N, C-alpha and C positions, 0 to 999 in steps of 0.2 A: 580708459579712452584706446590705449594700447591695444586690450582685448576686440575693441569694435575693430580697430586698425588689422588685426591677426585674423578675425572671422572673416572680414572682407578679403584679404588675400588668399586665404584658404577656399573663398568661392569663387575667386576669378581664376586660381590654377585648377578647379574640379572642371573647367569647361575647357580648359585646354589640355589635360593631360588625364586620360582616364586610369584611376587607382585600380592596379591586378586585384583580381578576384583569387578569393582562398577557395581552393578547391575541394571537391568532394561533398561528403555531408557536414563538414565542419562550414563549409562555403555555404551551403543550403540554410541553415541552423543561422549563420551569422547576418545574411540577406533575411531571414524571415523577423529577426531580434530587431533589425533595424526598421521593417515595417510597423514593427508592435511599438518600438519606440516612439517614433514618429508621430502615430495615433495618439501614445499618450501624453506626449507633448503639447500636441492641439488641445485636449480635454484637460491637462492641468491648466494650461493659460485661460482655459475658460472657466476653468475651477477658481484661479485666481481673481478674475473680473468680477463672478459671480461672489466672492468673498468682499471686495471692495464695495459693490451695490448694497449687499447685505448691511454692512457695518453705515455706510453714508445712511440707508434708510432707516437706520436704527439712531443716528443720530439727529435726524430730521423728526423722527416721529419724538423722539426723548426731549429734545430742547426748542423744537416749534410749536408741536402740538400738544407740547407736555403729557405723553401718553406713553410710559415707559416700556419696553417689552422684556420677555425674560429668553427669547431664543436665539436672538441673532449672536449673541457670543459663539455661543458652542456650535452654531451653525456654521459661522466664519472658520472656527478652529477646525471644525472636521473637514472643509475645503481645503484650507493650506496645509494640512496634514496629508490630506491623499495627494494633491499635488506635489509636495516635498517629496514622499516616499516613494511615491512611483514615477517620479522623473528622475529618480537618484540613477536608476540603470542606464537612463540617456546621457544624462549627463558621464557617467562613469565611461560608455562607448566612444565620448569623445575626448576623453581623460581631463576633463572640465573641472576635477575636485581639486581642492587645495593640495598643493606638492611642493615641497623644498628639493629644490634642484640645482643647487649651489654646486654640488659634487659630481655634475656631470661631466661638465669641461676638465676635470681633475684624474678621474678616473679611465683606465683602458676599455674598448668595446669589451672588452668579455666581463669585465667587473661590473660594466653598468649594465649590460644583459642580465646578468646575476643579482644584481640588487633590483631591476625591476622586477624581476620573476619572486623575490623572495617579497618583495611589498605588496603584490597581488596575491601571493599565498597568505599573508600572514592576514590582510585586509577581509580575504574570503572566509578565512575563520572565524573573525569577529561578525563579518554578515550572516554567516551561518548561524552562529550563536544567536545573535539577534532575531532574526527569523523564527528560529524554535522559541523563544523565549514570547514573541508574538503571536505565533499559532497557539501556545499553551494559554497565555491569558485570552486569547479567543475562543478558546473552548471553555474556559472557567465563565467566562462572561454569556455563552451561549446557553450553558448547561445550568449554570444559579439564577439567569435572567435578570443580571446584573444591569442596572438603569444610573442615569447621572444623578447627583443629588441635588441638580437646580429642579426649578419649579415646574421646567419643559420637562425633565426627566428622560431622554433619549437613551436607547439600548446601547450600552458601551462597547457590544462588540461591532458598531460600525468602526470607530477610530480603530480597534486592533485589527479588522480585518483590511483596513488600509496599510496598517503598518506591515500585515505578514505580506500580504502579495505585493508590497514595495520592495520590501528586503529580498523574497524569495526571487523576485524577477531581479535584482541586483547582484543575487548571487550566480544566479545563471550567467549574468552577463560579466561576471569575474571568471565563473568555469569556460564559457567561450574565448576570455582574451589569454587565460593562464594556456588554454590547450594551442591558442595560436602562436602565443612566444615559444613554447616547448619546439612545435613544428615548423615554423616560420622565422623565429626574432622577434623581438622586442619591437620592433619597428612595425611589424605588420598588425599587432595586437594594440592598435590605437594610438605609439608613440611616433605618429606620422612627421610632425613638425616639434620635437624637442625644444623648448628655451633653455640654452644654454647658460645666459646670464651671468652670473658674478666668475661663476667657476672658469669659464671661457677665459675673460677678461684677467682674473687670474693667471691661469696657465700659460696666458701669451706674455705676462709681464714676467714671469718668473722665468722663463724658458728663453725668451727672446725669439721663438721660432712661429712667426704666424702661419706658417704653413703647415705645423705640428696642431694649432688649435681645431678642433672637431667644429666643423660647419653642417648646417642643415640635417638630415636623418643620419648619416654615417656613423656617429659617433655609436649608434645601434645595431648596427650591421645592414645587410641588403634585403630587403622582404623579398621574399618568394622565390629565392636563388636558387632552389633545386625545383622550381615549377617550368612549365614549359612555356608559361607566358613571360615571365621574365626574360628566359635565353632569346626568345624571340625579339625583345624589346633589346636586348643588349645587340645582338646582330643588327638591328635597323640601326644601331646609334655607329656601330663599331662601321658597316658597312656603306652606310648613307642611304641604301635602298628598302623598300618596303616588300613583305611577302607576299 
């Protein structure tokens, strides 16, 4: 339920305060990937609905009409695999994967930025290896004509291409966010609202200085601090006048 409130708050903030854009070619790639992820999320939702319909149909056919089928399980698996792997990049762009952030409030901003960058690099290495193995399995399945062992016998290149494509897209997302972290700081690379959680509470209790407890996005630095858009926003805030 807390995630729903977080999502609602984030949606409300997007209407009141525009997010500074990443300049140059990196910004163009970022916006293009966001559009691709948006389309993939829509298709992933449709795939999950189709998987539910396929399984529901199989239940009705098997237990009501007593006519068992042999294709619905693998069809549902293919749809779920495609929705899961292809949506991984969209989830990563919003930092929606499982993460342990208890140390965020205990570490300095510089150490936090280094920690987040190192986590993304390690994750990219794993995703790159996973994508490479998926493409290898896809090639073998295509060349050898591998099919499933079920009576339906669909070609195995179908799930492998879903895995390979999804992991490749996730790897591109990691490369983009790593570049944004190096150039503009961890906050701009998707860490717009880190969950401080237990770390901040412990930090507050240990030091007795609530004013030193990290709040909001500042533990990760100022996003796009060296860009013209950030300077304009800063001048507007200080002078109270719009350019």
